[in-house]
DOFITI-172450 format. One line per field, with one value per residue (C-alpha): residue number from 1; residue in three letters; x, y, z. Coordinates in nm, 2 decimals. Example, Ala and Ser with C-alpha at 12.3 -4.5 7.8 and 13.67 -1.06 7.14 Angstrom:
! residues 2
seq <- [1, 2]
type <- [ALA, SER]
east <- [1.23, 1.37]
north <- [-0.45, -0.11]
up <- [0.78, 0.71]
! end
This chain:
! residues 432
seq <- [1, 2, 3, 4, 5, 6, 7, 8, 9, 10, 11, 12, 13, 14, 15, 16, 17, 18, 19, 20, 21, 22, 23, 24, 25, 26, 27, 28, 29, 30, 31, 32, 33, 34, 35, 36, 37, 38, 39, 40, 41, 42, 43, 44, 45, 46, 47, 48, 49, 50, 51, 52, 53, 54, 55, 56, 57, 58, 59, 60, 61, 62, 63, 64, 65, 66, 67, 68, 69, 70, 71, 72, 73, 74, 75, 76, 77, 78, 79, 80, 81, 82, 83, 84, 85, 86, 87, 88, 89, 90, 91, 92, 93, 94, 95, 96, 97, 98, 99, 100, 101, 102, 103, 104, 105, 106, 107, 108, 109, 110, 111, 112, 113, 114, 115, 116, 117, 118, 119, 120, 121, 122, 123, 124, 125, 126, 127, 128, 129, 130, 131, 132, 133, 134, 135, 136, 137, 138, 139, 140, 141, 142, 143, 144, 145, 146, 147, 148, 149, 150, 151, 152, 153, 154, 155, 156, 157, 158, 159, 160, 161, 162, 163, 164, 165, 166, 167, 168, 169, 170, 171, 172, 173, 174, 175, 176, 177, 178, 179, 180, 181, 182, 183, 184, 185, 186, 187, 188, 189, 190, 191, 192, 193, 194, 195, 196, 197, 198, 199, 200, 201, 202, 203, 204, 205, 206, 207, 208, 209, 210, 211, 212, 213, 214, 215, 216, 217, 218, 219, 220, 221, 222, 223, 224, 225, 226, 227, 228, 229, 230, 231, 232, 233, 234, 235, 236, 237, 238, 239, 240, 241, 242, 243, 244, 245, 246, 247, 248, 249, 250, 251, 252, 253, 254, 255, 256, 257, 258, 259, 260, 261, 262, 263, 264, 265, 266, 267, 268, 269, 270, 271, 272, 273, 274, 275, 276, 277, 278, 279, 280, 281, 282, 283, 284, 285, 286, 287, 288, 289, 290, 291, 292, 293, 294, 295, 296, 297, 298, 299, 300, 301, 302, 303, 304, 305, 306, 307, 308, 309, 310, 311, 312, 313, 314, 315, 316, 317, 318, 319, 320, 321, 322, 323, 324, 325, 326, 327, 328, 329, 330, 331, 332, 333, 334, 335, 336, 337, 338, 339, 340, 341, 342, 343, 344, 345, 346, 347, 348, 349, 350, 351, 352, 353, 354, 355, 356, 357, 358, 359, 360, 361, 362, 363, 364, 365, 366, 367, 368, 369, 370, 371, 372, 373, 374, 375, 376, 377, 378, 379, 380, 381, 382, 383, 384, 385, 386, 387, 388, 389, 390, 391, 392, 393, 394, 395, 396, 397, 398, 399, 400, 401, 402, 403, 404, 405, 406, 407, 408, 409, 410, 411, 412, 413, 414, 415, 416, 417, 418, 419, 420, 421, 422, 423, 424, 425, 426, 427, 428, 429, 430, 431, 432]
type <- [UNK, UNK, UNK, UNK, UNK, UNK, UNK, UNK, UNK, UNK, UNK, UNK, UNK, UNK, UNK, UNK, UNK, UNK, UNK, UNK, UNK, UNK, UNK, UNK, UNK, UNK, UNK, UNK, UNK, UNK, UNK, UNK, UNK, UNK, UNK, UNK, UNK, UNK, UNK, UNK, UNK, UNK, UNK, UNK, UNK, UNK, UNK, UNK, UNK, UNK, UNK, UNK, UNK, UNK, UNK, UNK, UNK, UNK, UNK, UNK, UNK, UNK, UNK, UNK, UNK, UNK, UNK, UNK, UNK, UNK, UNK, UNK, UNK, UNK, UNK, UNK, UNK, UNK, UNK, UNK, UNK, UNK, UNK, UNK, UNK, UNK, UNK, UNK, UNK, UNK, UNK, UNK, UNK, UNK, UNK, UNK, UNK, UNK, UNK, UNK, UNK, UNK, UNK, UNK, UNK, UNK, UNK, UNK, UNK, UNK, UNK, UNK, UNK, UNK, UNK, UNK, UNK, UNK, UNK, UNK, UNK, UNK, UNK, UNK, UNK, UNK, UNK, UNK, UNK, UNK, UNK, UNK, UNK, UNK, UNK, UNK, UNK, UNK, UNK, UNK, UNK, UNK, UNK, UNK, UNK, UNK, UNK, UNK, UNK, UNK, UNK, UNK, UNK, UNK, UNK, UNK, UNK, UNK, UNK, UNK, UNK, UNK, UNK, UNK, UNK, UNK, UNK, UNK, UNK, UNK, UNK, UNK, UNK, UNK, UNK, UNK, UNK, UNK, UNK, UNK, UNK, UNK, UNK, UNK, UNK, UNK, UNK, UNK, UNK, UNK, UNK, UNK, UNK, UNK, UNK, UNK, UNK, UNK, UNK, UNK, UNK, UNK, UNK, UNK, UNK, UNK, UNK, UNK, UNK, UNK, UNK, UNK, UNK, UNK, UNK, UNK, UNK, UNK, UNK, UNK, UNK, UNK, UNK, UNK, UNK, UNK, UNK, UNK, UNK, UNK, UNK, UNK, UNK, UNK, UNK, UNK, UNK, UNK, UNK, UNK, UNK, UNK, UNK, UNK, UNK, UNK, UNK, UNK, UNK, UNK, UNK, UNK, UNK, UNK, UNK, UNK, UNK, UNK, UNK, UNK, UNK, UNK, UNK, UNK, UNK, UNK, UNK, UNK, UNK, UNK, UNK, UNK, UNK, UNK, UNK, UNK, UNK, UNK, UNK, UNK, UNK, UNK, UNK, UNK, UNK, UNK, UNK, UNK, UNK, UNK, UNK, UNK, UNK, UNK, UNK, UNK, UNK, UNK, UNK, UNK, UNK, UNK, UNK, UNK, UNK, UNK, UNK, UNK, UNK, UNK, UNK, UNK, UNK, UNK, UNK, UNK, UNK, UNK, UNK, UNK, UNK, UNK, UNK, UNK, UNK, UNK, UNK, UNK, UNK, UNK, UNK, UNK, UNK, UNK, UNK, UNK, UNK, UNK, UNK, UNK, UNK, UNK, UNK, UNK, UNK, UNK, UNK, UNK, UNK, UNK, UNK, UNK, UNK, UNK, UNK, UNK, UNK, UNK, UNK, UNK, UNK, UNK, UNK, UNK, UNK, UNK, UNK, UNK, UNK, UNK, UNK, UNK, UNK, UNK, UNK, UNK, UNK, UNK, UNK, UNK, UNK, UNK, UNK, UNK, UNK, UNK, UNK, UNK, UNK, UNK, UNK, UNK, UNK, UNK, UNK, UNK, UNK, UNK, UNK, UNK, UNK, UNK, UNK, UNK, UNK, UNK, UNK, UNK, UNK, UNK, UNK, UNK, UNK, UNK, UNK, UNK, UNK, UNK, UNK, UNK, UNK, UNK, UNK, UNK, UNK, UNK, UNK, UNK, UNK, UNK, UNK, UNK]
east <- [-2.22, -2.51, -2.49, -2.11, -2.16, -2.43, -2.19, -1.91, -2.15, -2.22, -1.87, -1.73, -1.62, -1.25, -1.29, -1.47, -1.20, -0.92, -1.09, -1.13, -0.77, -0.64, -0.82, -0.67, -0.32, -0.33, -0.48, -0.19, 0.07, -0.04, -0.10, 0.27, 0.48, 0.39, 0.53, 0.84, 1.07, 0.98, 1.04, 1.38, 1.50, 1.34, 1.31, 1.61, 1.81, 1.94, 2.10, 1.90, 2.09, 2.04, 1.67, 1.67, 1.87, 1.62, 1.33, 1.51, 1.59, 1.22, 1.14, 1.43, 1.35, 0.99, 1.04, 1.34, 1.16, 0.83, 0.92, 1.05, 0.73, 0.51, 0.71, 0.68, 0.31, 0.27, 0.48, 0.35, 0.01, -0.13, -0.24, 0.11, 0.26, -0.02, 0.01, 0.39, 0.39, 0.15, 0.36, 0.68, 0.52, 0.40, 0.76, 0.90, 0.66, 0.71, 1.08, 1.06, 0.88, 1.12, 1.48, 1.71, 2.03, 2.08, 2.14, 1.81, 1.62, 1.76, 1.66, 1.31, 1.27, 1.39, 1.14, 0.84, 0.94, 0.99, 0.65, 0.48, 0.67, 0.53, 0.17, 0.10, 0.13, -0.04, -0.34, -0.40, -0.35, -0.59, -0.85, -0.82, -0.86, -1.16, -1.34, -1.34, -1.53, -1.61, -1.24, -1.28, -1.57, -1.38, -1.07, -1.29, -1.42, -1.07, -0.95, -1.23, -1.11, -0.75, -0.81, -1.02, -0.73, -0.50, -0.75, -0.81, -0.47, -0.29, -0.58, -0.56, -0.18, -0.19, -0.40, -0.18, 0.15, 0.02, 0.04, 0.37, 0.52, 0.59, 0.21, 0.15, 0.40, 0.26, -0.10, -0.01, 0.18, -0.12, -0.34, -0.11, -0.10, -0.48, -0.49, -0.24, -0.46, -0.78, -0.63, -0.48, -0.83, -1.06, -0.88, -0.92, -0.61, -0.57, -0.31, -0.26, -0.45, -0.16, 0.12, 0.21, 0.24, 0.59, 0.79, 0.58, 0.78, 0.79, 0.77, 0.91, 1.22, 1.17, 1.44, 1.27, 0.94, 1.10, 1.26, 0.92, 0.77, 1.05, 0.98, 0.62, 0.67, 0.31, 0.32, 0.66, 0.54, 0.23, 0.43, 0.66, 0.36, 0.19, 0.50, 0.36, 0.04, 0.24, 0.48, 0.18, -0.04, 0.26, 0.27, -0.02, 0.26, 0.54, 0.48, 0.13, 0.22, 0.53, 0.33, 0.08, 0.35, 0.53, 0.23, 0.05, 0.35, 0.43, 0.17, -0.17, -0.32, -0.05, -0.11, -0.48, -0.45, -0.22, -0.47, -0.73, -0.54, -0.55, -0.91, -1.01, -0.82, -0.94, -1.31, -1.36, -1.24, -1.46, -1.77, -1.71, -1.50, -1.78, -1.98, -1.68, -1.59, -1.95, -1.97, -1.64, -1.70, -2.04, -1.89, -1.53, -1.28, -1.03, -0.74, -0.93, -1.02, -0.66, -0.56, -0.83, -0.73, -0.37, -0.49, -0.70, -0.41, -0.19, -0.45, -0.46, -0.16, -0.34, -0.49, -0.15, -0.01, -0.28, -0.22, 0.14, 0.02, -0.18, -0.03, 0.05, -0.12, 0.10, -0.14, -0.49, -0.77, -0.65, -0.32, -0.50, -0.73, -0.43, -0.24, -0.53, -0.77, -0.54, -0.37, -0.70, -0.84, -0.53, -0.57, -0.93, -0.84, -0.55, -0.80, -1.05, -0.78, -0.68, -1.05, -1.08, -0.76, -0.69, -0.95, -0.87, -0.50, -0.52, -0.74, -0.51, -0.21, -0.41, -0.51, -0.16, -0.02, -0.25, -0.38, -0.06, 0.18, -0.03, 0.14, 0.48, 0.35, 0.21, 0.55, 0.75, 0.50, 0.53, 0.91, 0.91, 0.67, 0.86, 1.18, 0.99, 0.85, 1.19, 1.35, 1.04, 1.04, 1.41, 1.36, 1.04, 1.21, 1.51, 1.28, 1.08, 1.40, 1.55, 1.23, 1.19, 1.55, 1.52, 1.19, 1.00, 0.74, 0.54, 0.80, 0.74, 0.36, 0.43, 0.66, 0.41, 0.12, 0.33, 0.42, 0.06, -0.04, 0.26, 0.17, -0.19, -0.08, 0.13, -0.17, -0.40, -0.13, -0.10, -0.48, -0.51, -0.24, -0.42, -0.13, -0.37, -0.59, -0.62, -0.32, -0.37, -0.25, 0.02, 0.01, 0.24, 0.54, 0.38, 0.07, 0.27]
north <- [0.29, 0.49, 0.27, 0.34, 0.71, 0.70, 0.51, 0.77, 1.05, 0.89, 0.97, 1.29, 1.55, 1.49, 1.12, 1.20, 1.44, 1.19, 0.94, 1.19, 1.30, 0.95, 0.91, 1.23, 1.14, 0.81, 0.98, 1.23, 0.97, 0.69, 0.93, 1.00, 0.71, 0.44, 0.66, 0.80, 0.51, 0.56, 0.93, 0.88, 0.62, 0.76, 1.14, 1.19, 0.90, 0.78, 0.43, 0.15, 0.15, 0.52, 0.48, 0.21, 0.44, 0.73, 0.50, 0.32, 0.65, 0.73, 0.39, 0.39, 0.75, 0.65, 0.31, 0.43, 0.74, 0.59, 0.55, 0.91, 1.04, 0.85, 0.97, 1.33, 1.29, 1.17, 1.45, 1.75, 1.64, 1.47, 1.77, 1.94, 1.61, 1.55, 1.90, 1.89, 1.57, 1.71, 2.03, 1.83, 1.61, 1.92, 2.04, 1.69, 1.63, 1.98, 1.93, 1.59, 1.76, 2.05, 1.92, 1.70, 1.67, 1.36, 1.53, 1.73, 1.41, 1.22, 1.51, 1.53, 1.15, 1.15, 1.43, 1.24, 0.94, 1.14, 1.30, 0.96, 0.88, 1.20, 1.17, 0.80, 0.71, 1.04, 0.98, 0.63, 0.74, 1.03, 0.81, 0.55, 0.82, 1.00, 0.68, 0.55, 0.22, 0.21, 0.18, -0.15, -0.01, 0.32, 0.14, -0.07, 0.25, 0.40, 0.11, 0.17, 0.53, 0.41, 0.16, 0.40, 0.64, 0.36, 0.25, 0.60, 0.75, 0.56, 0.62, 1.00, 0.98, 0.79, 1.07, 1.35, 1.17, 1.13, 1.51, 1.55, 1.40, 1.75, 1.81, 1.50, 1.62, 1.97, 1.84, 1.59, 1.86, 2.09, 1.83, 1.81, 2.18, 2.21, 1.93, 2.11, 2.42, 2.23, 2.05, 2.37, 2.53, 2.24, 1.96, 2.01, 2.00, 1.66, 1.53, 1.20, 1.21, 1.07, 1.29, 1.61, 1.93, 2.03, 2.19, 2.03, 1.90, 1.52, 1.44, 1.11, 1.12, 0.98, 0.71, 0.60, 0.57, 0.37, 0.13, 0.08, -0.01, -0.25, -0.42, -0.48, -0.85, -0.91, -0.61, -0.72, -1.08, -0.95, -0.71, -1.00, -1.23, -0.97, -0.92, -1.20, -1.02, -0.73, -0.96, -1.15, -0.85, -0.69, -0.97, -0.80, -0.56, -0.81, -1.19, -1.17, -0.92, -1.12, -1.44, -1.27, -1.14, -1.47, -1.65, -1.36, -1.17, -0.81, -0.70, -0.55, -0.86, -0.87, -0.50, -0.55, -0.86, -0.67, -0.38, -0.65, -0.75, -0.40, -0.35, -0.68, -0.59, -0.23, -0.28, -0.59, -0.39, -0.09, -0.31, -0.57, -0.42, -0.31, -0.63, -0.85, -0.65, -0.66, -1.04, -1.11, -0.89, -1.06, -1.41, -1.41, -1.25, -1.01, -1.26, -1.53, -1.28, -1.19, -1.56, -1.63, -1.33, -1.45, -1.80, -1.67, -1.46, -1.77, -1.97, -1.70, -1.87, -2.21, -2.12, -2.04, -2.36, -2.57, -2.38, -2.50, -2.86, -2.78, -2.80, -2.45, -2.40, -2.26, -1.97, -1.85, -1.82, -2.12, -1.95, -1.62, -1.78, -1.95, -1.62, -1.41, -1.62, -1.77, -1.44, -1.26, -1.51, -1.48, -1.10, -1.13, -1.37, -1.14, -0.86, -1.07, -1.17, -0.81, -0.71, -0.97, -0.87, -0.50, -0.34, -0.58, -0.53, -0.15, -0.20, -0.46, -0.22, 0.03, -0.23, -0.37, -0.02, 0.02, 0.32, 0.51, 0.65, 0.50, 0.69, 0.57, 0.21, 0.26, 0.40, 0.11, -0.14, 0.02, 0.00, -0.36, -0.45, -0.23, -0.42, -0.74, -0.63, -0.54, -0.87, -1.07, -0.91, -0.98, -1.34, -1.37, -1.22, -1.46, -1.75, -1.67, -1.65, -1.96, -2.17, -2.09, -2.16, -2.49, -2.57, -2.58, -2.29, -2.42, -2.35, -1.98, -2.04, -2.32, -2.09, -1.80, -2.04, -2.18, -1.83, -1.73, -2.04, -2.01, -1.65, -1.75, -2.03, -1.77, -1.54, -1.82, -1.91, -1.55, -1.54, -1.87, -1.76, -1.43, -1.22, -1.02, -0.93, -0.56, -0.43, -0.25, 0.11, 0.20, 0.54, 0.79, 0.92, 1.26, 1.13, 0.92]
up <- [-0.46, -0.31, 0.00, 0.02, 0.00, 0.26, 0.49, 0.43, 0.52, 0.85, 0.97, 1.10, 0.85, 0.92, 0.83, 0.51, 0.41, 0.48, 0.25, -0.03, 0.03, -0.01, -0.34, -0.46, -0.33, -0.52, -0.83, -0.84, -0.77, -1.00, -1.30, -1.29, -1.15, -1.40, -1.68, -1.50, -1.61, -1.98, -1.95, -1.78, -2.02, -2.34, -2.33, -2.10, -2.23, -1.90, -1.87, -1.72, -1.40, -1.35, -1.40, -1.14, -0.91, -0.94, -0.88, -0.60, -0.42, -0.40, -0.25, -0.01, 0.12, 0.18, 0.35, 0.54, 0.68, 0.78, 1.14, 1.16, 0.99, 1.23, 1.53, 1.41, 1.36, 1.72, 1.85, 1.65, 1.54, 1.24, 1.03, 1.00, 0.87, 0.62, 0.49, 0.48, 0.28, 0.02, -0.01, -0.05, -0.31, -0.50, -0.51, -0.60, -0.89, -1.03, -1.03, -1.20, -1.49, -1.53, -1.47, -1.66, -1.44, -1.24, -0.90, -0.94, -1.04, -0.74, -0.51, -0.65, -0.63, -0.27, -0.19, -0.33, -0.12, 0.20, 0.14, 0.15, 0.47, 0.63, 0.55, 0.53, 0.90, 1.00, 0.78, 0.92, 1.28, 1.23, 1.06, 1.34, 1.61, 1.46, 1.35, 1.71, 1.76, 1.38, 1.28, 1.09, 0.87, 0.82, 0.69, 0.46, 0.31, 0.31, 0.10, -0.16, -0.20, -0.21, -0.48, -0.68, -0.70, -0.81, -1.08, -1.22, -1.19, -1.47, -1.71, -1.66, -1.68, -2.01, -2.16, -2.02, -2.11, -2.46, -2.48, -2.28, -1.97, -1.84, -1.85, -1.64, -1.38, -1.36, -1.34, -1.07, -0.88, -0.91, -0.76, -0.46, -0.43, -0.43, -0.18, 0.05, 0.05, 0.11, 0.41, 0.55, 0.54, 0.61, 0.80, 1.18, 1.39, 1.56, 1.80, 1.96, 2.29, 2.49, 2.37, 2.55, 2.35, 2.24, 2.52, 2.79, 3.08, 3.13, 2.76, 2.65, 2.44, 2.09, 2.14, 2.46, 2.27, 2.00, 2.25, 2.40, 2.06, 1.98, 2.31, 2.20, 2.10, 1.98, 1.76, 1.61, 1.55, 1.39, 1.16, 1.05, 0.98, 0.77, 0.54, 0.33, 0.25, 0.09, -0.10, -0.24, -0.32, -0.50, -0.75, -0.94, -1.05, -1.09, -1.14, -1.29, -1.57, -1.65, -1.67, -1.90, -2.13, -2.13, -2.27, -2.45, -2.59, -2.59, -2.84, -2.80, -2.64, -2.38, -2.30, -2.28, -2.06, -1.81, -1.80, -1.72, -1.41, -1.26, -1.36, -1.19, -0.88, -0.84, -0.95, -0.73, -0.42, -0.51, -0.55, -0.28, 0.01, 0.24, 0.19, 0.26, 0.57, 0.71, 0.64, 0.81, 1.11, 1.18, 1.17, 1.30, 1.53, 1.38, 1.42, 1.23, 0.95, 0.91, 0.89, 0.63, 0.43, 0.40, 0.32, 0.03, -0.09, -0.09, -0.27, -0.54, -0.70, -0.73, -1.07, -1.20, -1.06, -1.22, -1.55, -1.56, -1.59, -1.91, -2.26, -2.40, -2.73, -3.01, -3.06, -3.12, -2.87, -2.66, -2.58, -2.51, -2.26, -2.09, -2.08, -1.94, -1.73, -1.46, -1.39, -1.38, -1.14, -0.93, -0.93, -0.81, -0.53, -0.42, -0.41, -0.21, 0.04, 0.08, 0.13, 0.41, 0.59, 0.53, 0.76, 1.05, 0.98, 1.03, 1.34, 1.49, 1.47, 1.68, 1.93, 1.97, 2.02, 2.32, 2.14, 2.22, 1.97, 1.69, 1.41, 1.52, 1.52, 1.17, 1.07, 1.20, 1.06, 0.71, 0.74, 0.83, 0.55, 0.30, 0.37, 0.33, 0.00, -0.14, -0.04, -0.15, -0.49, -0.54, -0.45, -0.66, -0.97, -0.92, -0.88, -1.20, -1.40, -1.25, -1.29, -1.65, -1.73, -1.56, -1.73, -1.40, -1.43, -1.14, -0.88, -0.82, -0.78, -0.53, -0.33, -0.32, -0.23, 0.05, 0.17, 0.20, 0.39, 0.62, 0.71, 0.75, 0.99, 1.19, 1.22, 1.33, 1.59, 1.72, 1.74, 1.93, 2.19, 2.25, 2.11, 1.88, 2.17, 2.26, 2.45, 2.78, 2.76, 3.00, 3.18, 3.01, 3.22, 3.21, 3.40, 3.64]
! end
């Protein structure tokens, strides 16, 4: 940990602040969101489909507006979008804790989603710009702060929600309010180097910029190939907990085993990310690292596949081991695959953009992967139900394993054909 902090201090103040900001953003978000569904269905007594609607509006508003958020960040600068996102999330989380009417809940949920669409592309583009040639290492450190917030947030939220969910909402909103003030005062203004200031003659129209990005075939192929990484990593929240509870039950053991999944995933990233990145960077090209990362994520489901061939004990320690160990090993391998791929993934987006309109590229990339996650989770959930009804529990793990290997093969192919090589920036119309 001391070496990690030393590495963080070697970067500019803006990069350090962005890393701490991301930890705080995830802390505030994950102390509230895991407990929102229980509040809506329990305290407020909403029907299941209404709970799904409120949560779905947040996800839709975030995924659907990533491209807009990225374009605005490139147009008006990164800092205003980061601050606006934090202010909007302050208002949204405050509202979630104070209102009971469905229209107000939907508006608050949409606001929290839009907030993420505003600051996520801007944060990553800002970090990439100020980290310079050390982007890969910076994103490795960024992932440590990111995972630390995810790990700590639910624990803090559990304590606060034990008092009252309204307290959780107000504390989370307070965190975002403080974060907004800190960024207004301490975060330097930063604009994309290639984008003219608002009002400058010769500026590109937003639609023209988007058409140019959509014509960037290597970037689109890379984005589609990387969908698998997000579908696979999300199974820590979907398929793995369902498998734990299928075998371990809904009691205290099942709850503890699910908590173990998140602990394994978060702690392994915090401890190992910088070492894994340094090892990969010294031994392989970025494209190969991406391919191996996806391959490891696919192989994460091999322990679960093997476990389906074993007899299921009726109870006792044998059943507990079968319920906990294969999913925990899968969670570790998913985290390892993400550690391998993530820093090179973020760097590749910058390179494929030609270092122009980076936030817009991040926005479109997030949108593509977000749509993929939604479809992937629907299909995974359907496959889990169908496989169990048919008495073929191995099928979902075979499909997820195949998905990881197919995406890895696609990335190796893009690397071999040179499509993941740095793009050559084109002169902007303003400079022509």
